[in-house]
C-alpha positions as CSV (number, residue, x, y, z in Angstrom):
1,M,-54.9,8.7,24.8
2,G,-54.9,11.7,26.9
3,G,-51.9,12.2,29.1
4,A,-48.3,11.4,28.2
5,K,-47.0,8.5,30.2
6,S,-43.3,7.9,30.8
7,S,-42.5,4.4,29.7
8,G,-39.1,4.5,31.3
9,L,-37.4,4.4,27.9
10,K,-34.6,6.9,27.1
11,S,-34.5,8.5,23.7
12,I,-31.4,7.9,21.7
13,S,-29.7,10.6,19.7
14,L,-27.7,9.6,16.7
15,K,-25.3,12.4,17.4
16,N,-24.6,11.2,20.9
17,L,-24.3,7.6,19.7
18,A,-21.8,8.7,17.0
19,Q,-19.7,10.6,19.5
20,K,-19.6,7.5,21.8
21,V,-18.5,5.3,19.0
22,Q,-15.8,7.7,17.8
23,Q,-14.3,8.3,21.2
24,P,-12.5,4.9,21.5
25,V,-11.3,5.1,17.9
26,T,-9.9,8.6,18.5
27,Q,-8.1,7.5,21.6
28,K,-6.6,4.5,19.8
29,V,-5.4,6.8,16.9
30,K,-3.8,9.1,19.5
31,Q,-2.0,6.2,21.1
32,V,-0.7,5.0,17.7
33,E,0.4,8.6,16.9
34,K,2.3,8.8,20.2
35,K,4.0,5.5,19.5
36,Q,5.1,6.6,16.1
37,E,6.3,10.0,17.4
38,E,9.0,8.4,19.4
39,P,12.1,10.4,18.7
40,I,14.7,8.8,16.6
41,D,18.0,8.4,18.5
42,M,20.7,9.3,16.1
43,S,23.1,6.8,17.8
44,W,20.9,3.9,16.8
45,N,22.8,1.6,14.6
46,D,21.4,-1.9,15.1
47,A,22.3,-4.4,12.4
48,F,19.5,-6.0,10.5
49,D,19.2,-8.4,7.6
50,Q,16.7,-8.8,4.7
51,D,14.4,-11.0,6.9
52,K,14.1,-8.3,9.6
53,L,13.5,-5.7,6.9
54,D,10.8,-7.8,5.3
55,E,9.0,-8.3,8.6
56,A,9.1,-4.5,9.3
57,W,7.9,-3.8,5.8
58,R,4.9,-6.2,6.2
59,R,3.9,-4.4,9.3
60,F,4.3,-1.1,7.6
61,T,2.2,-2.3,4.6
62,R,-0.6,-3.6,6.9
63,Q,-0.9,-0.1,8.4
64,H,-1.9,1.3,5.0
65,E,-4.6,-1.2,4.1
66,T,-7.2,1.6,4.1
67,Q,-5.3,3.4,1.3
68,P,-5.6,0.9,-1.6
69,R,-3.3,2.6,-4.1
70,I,-0.4,3.1,-1.8
71,H,-1.0,-0.2,-0.1
72,T,-0.7,-2.0,-3.4
73,I,2.6,-0.2,-4.2
74,Y,4.0,-1.1,-0.8
75,K,2.8,-4.7,-1.1
76,N,4.2,-5.3,-4.6
77,H,7.5,-3.4,-4.2
78,P,9.3,-4.3,-0.9
79,P,12.7,-2.7,-0.3
80,K,15.9,-4.7,-0.8
81,L,18.9,-4.4,1.4
82,V,21.7,-3.0,-0.7
83,N,24.3,-2.7,2.0
84,E,24.1,-2.5,5.8
85,N,22.0,0.7,5.9
86,S,21.0,1.3,2.3
87,L,17.7,0.2,0.9
88,K,16.4,0.2,-2.7
89,V,12.9,-0.1,-3.9
90,L,12.4,-1.1,-7.6
91,L,9.3,0.4,-9.1
92,R,7.6,0.0,-12.5
93,N,6.9,3.6,-13.4
94,K,7.2,7.3,-12.6
95,T,3.7,7.4,-11.0
96,Q,4.8,4.9,-8.3
97,E,8.0,6.8,-7.8
98,Y,6.0,10.1,-7.3
99,E,3.6,8.4,-4.8
100,L,6.5,6.9,-2.8
101,N,8.5,10.1,-2.8
102,K,5.6,11.8,-1.1
103,E,5.7,9.2,1.6
104,R,9.5,8.9,1.8
105,S,10.0,10.6,5.2
106,N,7.2,8.5,6.7
107,I,8.7,5.3,5.3
108,V,12.2,6.1,6.5
109,S,11.1,7.2,9.9
110,Y,9.1,4.1,10.4
111,L,11.9,1.8,9.3
112,R,14.5,3.7,11.5
113,R,12.3,3.3,14.5
114,C,11.3,-0.3,13.9
115,L,14.8,-1.5,13.0
116,R,16.5,0.8,15.5
117,N,18.9,2.1,12.9
118,A,19.1,5.9,12.4
119,K,21.4,5.6,9.4
120,I,18.9,3.9,7.1
121,S,18.6,5.5,3.7
122,L,16.0,4.8,1.0
123,E,16.4,5.0,-2.8
124,F,13.7,4.4,-5.5
125,E,14.6,3.1,-8.9
126,I,12.5,2.5,-11.9
127,S,13.2,-1.0,-13.2
128,L,13.8,-1.2,-16.9
129,V,13.6,-4.9,-16.8
130,E,10.2,-6.2,-17.8
131,D,8.3,-8.3,-15.3
132,K,8.2,-12.0,-16.0
133,G,4.6,-12.1,-15.0
134,P,1.6,-11.6,-17.3
135,Q,1.4,-8.3,-19.0
136,K,-1.9,-6.4,-18.7
137,A,-3.6,-5.7,-22.0
138,F,-5.3,-2.3,-22.1
139,T,-6.1,-1.7,-25.8
140,V,-8.4,-3.9,-27.9
141,A,-5.4,-4.9,-30.1
142,D,-3.4,-5.9,-27.0
143,K,-6.3,-8.0,-25.7
144,F,-6.7,-9.7,-29.0
145,K,-3.0,-10.4,-29.1
146,V,-3.1,-12.0,-25.7
147,M,-6.1,-14.1,-26.7
148,M,-4.3,-15.2,-29.9
149,E,-1.4,-16.4,-27.8
150,K,-3.8,-18.6,-25.9
151,N,-5.7,-19.7,-28.9
152,P,-3.9,-19.2,-32.3
153,S,-7.0,-20.3,-34.3
154,L,-8.5,-16.9,-33.5
155,A,-6.2,-15.3,-36.1
156,I,-7.7,-17.6,-38.7
157,F,-11.2,-16.9,-37.5
158,K,-10.6,-13.1,-37.7
159,K,-9.2,-13.4,-41.2
160,E,-11.8,-15.8,-42.5
161,F,-14.8,-13.6,-41.4
162,N,-13.0,-10.4,-42.2
163,L,-13.4,-9.1,-38.6
164,D,-12.1,-5.7,-37.4
165,L,-10.9,-4.8,-34.0
166,E,-12.7,-1.8,-32.5
C-alpha cells in the first residue's frame, strides 16, 4: 500500500456539520424575534373575549414547551378576563408568583400584540381556595393517610402489627 490514492470522498468535519445544522435554526430564531419585536401601537384597543384570550394563551404556552417549569405554570394557570382589559391569573403559591413576575413583561407584551390591545393589564393572585383535585402527599404520614382513605383496613393492619411510619 504505497501511494495515497484519492478515492473521491470528501472528509467531513463535525465542526462544519454543526455549523450547517445550526444556521437554519439561528435564522428561524431571528425571524421569530423580529416578529415578536413588532412595536406595540398604543392606540390598539381591539375587544376580545375569554375564548380569544384562551387561544392566545395556548399559543403562548406552546412557545415555552422547552422550559418545563414555566410551561407547566402557564398550562395550569390560564388568565381569566376580569373586565375588558384586565386579566387575572390565580396561582397556588409564592414561588409561582415569583416565576411569573419575572416573565410579566414578556407575557403582557405577547398578549397585547396577539390580541391587538395595548391596554391589557395583568395581575397575579395566590388562591386561598384549595383545589378540588387530588392533593399531593409528600411526607410518609401524608402518603399513609391517602392510602388509608382508599383502603381503611390499613389502619387496622398498622395497629395490629404495631407498625411505625418512617
